[in-house]
Backbone as CSV, one residue per row, in Angstrom:
resi,resn,N_x,N_y,N_z,CA_x,CA_y,CA_z,C_x,C_y,C_z
1,MET,0.955,-1.200,0.070,-0.030,-0.017,0.007,0.925,1.267,0.021
2,GLU,0.432,2.166,-0.777,1.138,3.513,-0.891,0.859,4.376,0.217
3,ASP,1.997,5.120,0.795,1.838,6.129,1.893,1.187,7.407,1.324
4,MET,0.052,7.676,1.659,-0.717,8.863,1.131,-0.671,10.093,2.039
5,THR,0.424,10.080,2.822,0.544,11.279,3.829,0.773,12.590,3.078
6,ASP,-0.019,13.790,3.336,0.274,14.948,2.802,1.060,15.779,3.830
7,LEU,2.241,16.230,3.310,3.156,16.970,4.213,3.395,18.367,3.525
8,ILE,3.463,19.445,4.403,3.757,20.692,4.015,4.849,21.334,4.844
9,VAL,5.581,22.227,4.416,6.494,23.041,5.166,5.969,24.331,5.535
10,LEU,5.932,24.804,6.795,5.405,26.089,7.253,6.497,26.836,7.828
11,THR,6.375,28.148,7.887,7.429,28.920,8.460,6.874,29.583,9.706
12,ASP,7.410,29.642,10.834,6.796,30.174,12.054,7.321,31.589,12.193
13,GLU,6.897,32.244,13.238,7.091,33.816,13.329,8.579,34.113,13.388
14,GLU,9.390,33.121,13.815,10.806,33.440,13.987,11.645,32.950,12.605
15,GLY,10.905,32.685,11.696,11.406,32.250,10.429,11.949,30.757,10.344
16,ASN,11.695,29.997,11.360,12.056,28.475,11.288,10.969,27.763,10.398
17,GLU,11.570,26.711,9.578,10.714,25.955,8.899,10.323,24.759,9.825
18,VAL,9.078,24.293,9.694,8.596,23.154,10.365,7.797,22.361,9.336
19,GLU,8.182,20.959,9.252,7.432,20.122,8.439,6.293,19.620,9.159
20,VAL,5.076,19.565,8.624,3.920,19.107,9.247,3.031,18.210,8.326
21,GLU,2.382,17.310,8.942,1.396,16.400,8.223,0.087,17.169,8.265
22,ILE,-0.641,17.138,7.172,-1.889,17.515,7.115,-2.862,16.283,7.512
23,VAL,-3.532,16.499,8.727,-4.389,15.423,9.354,-5.700,15.403,8.584
24,THR,-6.221,16.555,8.514,-7.448,16.703,7.784,-7.770,18.192,7.422
25,ARG,-8.927,18.333,6.608,-9.357,19.628,6.006,-10.685,19.777,6.598
26,LEU,-11.146,20.804,6.987,-12.535,20.991,7.394,-13.061,22.282,7.001
27,GLU,-14.367,22.252,6.498,-14.951,23.521,6.129,-16.077,23.798,7.097
28,ILE,-15.967,24.990,7.759,-17.076,25.252,8.759,-17.484,26.707,8.489
29,GLU,-18.755,26.987,8.302,-19.279,28.257,7.945,-18.517,28.958,6.892
30,ASP,-18.290,28.297,5.809,-17.581,28.865,4.538,-16.209,29.252,4.898
31,VAL,-15.677,28.765,6.069,-14.140,28.987,6.305,-13.351,27.618,6.223
32,GLU,-12.278,27.541,5.573,-11.618,26.349,5.439,-10.518,26.305,6.628
33,TYR,-10.320,25.105,7.146,-9.314,24.876,8.237,-8.552,23.666,7.891
34,PHE,-7.366,23.654,8.206,-6.413,22.507,8.246,-6.115,22.123,9.573
35,ILE,-6.185,20.803,9.991,-5.593,20.199,11.257,-4.243,19.514,10.776
36,VAL,-3.206,20.134,11.482,-1.824,19.665,11.190,-1.157,19.239,12.367
37,SER,-0.129,18.348,12.197,0.694,17.687,13.305,2.208,17.804,12.900
38,PRO,3.032,18.271,13.692,4.467,18.292,13.430,5.096,16.906,12.990
39,VAL,5.722,16.745,12.010,6.418,15.469,11.656,7.434,15.067,12.661
40,ASP,8.368,15.871,12.956,9.548,15.648,13.805,9.300,15.779,15.309
41,GLU,8.054,15.836,15.776,7.837,16.023,17.244,8.188,14.763,17.830
42,GLU,8.807,14.917,19.091,9.199,13.843,19.906,8.261,13.653,21.178
43,GLU,7.072,14.062,21.048,5.961,13.970,22.127,5.584,12.646,22.172
44,GLU,5.129,12.142,23.397,4.424,10.893,23.479,2.998,10.951,22.820
45,GLU,2.289,12.011,23.030,0.886,12.156,22.456,1.116,13.163,21.243
46,PRO,0.446,12.841,20.215,0.513,13.844,19.047,0.036,15.228,19.332
47,VAL,0.610,16.079,18.668,0.265,17.583,18.879,-0.462,18.102,17.602
48,PHE,-1.598,18.597,17.851,-2.393,19.079,16.650,-2.485,20.586,16.779
49,THR,-2.471,21.309,15.510,-2.693,22.551,15.529,-3.677,22.877,14.493
50,ALA,-4.526,23.870,14.716,-5.623,24.113,13.742,-5.195,25.444,13.092
51,LEU,-5.157,25.503,11.695,-4.864,26.578,10.905,-6.054,26.950,10.130
52,LYS,-6.323,28.364,9.997,-7.366,28.945,9.132,-6.721,29.296,7.917
53,VAL,-7.382,29.157,6.763,-7.005,29.516,5.514,-7.592,30.985,5.374
54,VAL,-6.598,31.881,5.116,-7.076,33.326,4.909,-6.338,33.889,3.672
55,TYR,-6.873,34.925,3.047,-6.347,35.552,1.984,-5.887,36.904,2.113
56,ASP,-4.831,37.458,1.460,-4.413,38.797,1.466,-5.145,39.532,0.380
57,GLU,-4.811,40.772,0.280,-5.494,41.761,-0.635,-5.314,41.377,-2.076
58,GLU,-4.344,40.653,-2.432,-4.066,40.155,-3.829,-4.649,38.783,-4.073
59,GLY,-5.322,38.211,-3.046,-5.947,36.972,-3.189,-5.049,35.692,-2.869
60,ASN,-3.928,36.015,-2.361,-2.911,35.020,-2.109,-3.307,34.302,-0.809
61,GLU,-3.243,33.013,-0.810,-3.822,32.081,0.380,-2.615,31.849,1.300
62,PHE,-2.819,31.988,2.577,-1.878,31.647,3.566,-2.645,31.177,4.754
63,PHE,-1.863,30.608,5.876,-2.448,30.118,7.035,-2.270,30.879,8.213
64,GLU,-3.225,30.871,9.135,-3.291,31.654,10.182,-3.586,30.655,11.400
65,THR,-2.854,30.723,12.492,-3.096,29.957,13.663,-4.379,30.393,14.312
66,VAL,-5.235,29.392,14.667,-6.444,29.811,15.235,-6.182,29.804,16.869
67,ASP,-6.466,30.922,17.450,-6.068,31.234,18.945,-7.438,31.561,19.604
68,ASP,-8.610,31.779,18.885,-9.908,32.192,19.446,-10.409,30.810,20.149
69,ASP,-10.744,30.728,21.480,-11.375,29.676,22.159,-12.760,29.190,21.541
70,VAL,-13.526,30.182,21.173,-14.831,29.864,20.579,-14.540,29.057,19.203
71,GLU,-13.662,29.582,18.359,-13.476,29.140,17.111,-12.753,27.638,17.181
72,ILE,-11.770,27.367,18.205,-11.179,26.100,18.528,-12.272,25.187,18.978
73,ALA,-13.280,25.525,19.832,-14.265,24.696,20.219,-15.092,24.233,19.019
74,MET,-15.361,25.089,18.261,-16.136,24.876,16.957,-15.350,23.785,15.999
75,ILE,-14.141,23.929,16.017,-13.235,23.107,15.145,-13.217,21.591,15.797
76,GLU,-12.968,21.669,17.122,-12.866,20.264,17.886,-14.243,19.566,17.739
77,GLU,-15.302,20.292,17.806,-16.766,19.729,17.737,-16.800,19.130,16.251
78,ALA,-16.453,19.781,15.280,-16.708,19.392,13.811,-15.739,18.019,13.696
79,TYR,-14.413,18.200,14.241,-13.510,17.051,14.047,-14.057,15.866,14.793
80,SER,-14.497,16.025,15.974,-15.069,14.850,16.759,-16.331,14.290,16.138
81,VAL,-17.112,15.052,15.535,-18.364,14.401,14.686,-17.942,13.711,13.439
82,ILE,-16.806,14.264,12.846,-16.477,13.561,11.641,-15.696,12.341,11.855
83,PHE,-14.881,12.357,13.031,-13.929,11.272,13.193,-14.366,10.428,14.478
84,ASP,-15.524,10.724,15.120,-15.865,10.084,16.269,-14.820,9.878,17.338
85,ASP,-14.222,11.095,17.563,-13.011,11.166,18.540,-13.248,12.115,19.599
86,ASP,-12.289,12.296,20.432,-12.475,13.238,21.591,-11.992,14.675,21.201
87,GLY,-11.590,14.957,19.894,-11.244,16.293,19.446,-9.870,16.408,19.438
88,LEU,-9.384,17.838,19.433,-7.884,18.031,19.282,-7.288,18.082,20.628
89,ASN,-6.051,17.814,20.764,-5.348,17.889,22.064,-4.905,19.293,22.219
């Protein structure tokens, strides 16, 4: 069986590149979100981050970290409904 893992490289606020696996994509209220997990994390439990797809004035797409508690709860609920899981960590 072929490995179908989608990997992307993100740049953090300090300019460091981080390779992440795209766990899933969600669309909630016409907003697109990606749930990602760092590839090289040495944590016992997987670490998940929710990223919102946003656009600049020229229409270029980029990711923004979701920090709003209400928005995070909405994403966790959608994730748990789809995957019958406990949500994001």
